[in-house]
C-alpha positions, 0 to 999 in steps of 0.5 A: 534502493534501485534497479534490483530484481528479487524473486520468491521472497519469504518475507517482506522483499524490500523492507524499510524496517521500522526504525525511523528510515526517512527520505528514501528513494525505492525505484525501478525495482522488480519484485515477483512472487513474494509470500509478503510485501514486495515493499514494506514501510514500517515493521513490527520486528521480533520479540527481541529487536522491537520496531515500529514506523519508518520515517517521513518523506520516503518515495517509492516509485516506478517499481514493477511488482508481480505476484506478492502478497501485497504489492506495497504495504504502509504500517504502524504510523509511517507518515508522509510516504509518496507511492507513485507511478508503480505497476502492480500485477496481482497473482492468485495469492495476492491479498492487495495492491497497495495496503495502507493502515496507520500511515498518516499523510500518505499519498497514492498517485498514478499507480497501475494495478491489475490482476487478482482473484476473489479476495484481492483488492487493488488498494485497501485502507484498513485499521492497524492493530499495531504491535505490543501497543505501538503503531496502533491507529487508522488510515488518516489524511490519505490521498488517492489520485489518478490511479488506474485499476484495470481488469482486477478482482476488486477496486478500492476497499476503505474499511476505516480512516479519516480525512480521505481523498480520492480524485481522477482515479480510473477503475475499469473492467472489475470482476467484483466491486469497483468501490467498497467503503464501510459505513460511516467513513467519509470520503472527499472527491474534492480535487483541491490539495 
């Protein structure tokens, strides 16, 4: 999916809908002012049509995401996603630039994130409650490398997770907290892959 412009969406604007979609490219799109995520991978579906994780190997890159609740959201066990070189600008109602829940093996590489107000976090890792027993889990094997967070309300927040790596991220000009890691969570700062 490439070269689309979406303004004012009520649900996730670009949505790999939790039916095992794999090896997709989502690139060069502009999403502005969405009430939910600009780009979402994994979806609970409705009461009639139940969904869960998207498949492996999806590549989300070079998108311009402005004023959405979350710029990019990956949930419900969606594995091995590469989120690269996206530009995310938060608005007043934005909650997270990139939010990772149960998304094993996801890599965040070279994304630029700015803006937001008090409750906004540029990158947030948190547990996934799942939906009807599907997709429950924590962020595992997440790599955050060379992301640039500037002039934002808050930097990186890690509420849950294991096998987490942060390397060469730039966090600069933050109004609130640059980094908040929950007690008991270990984060590697090693450059090894």
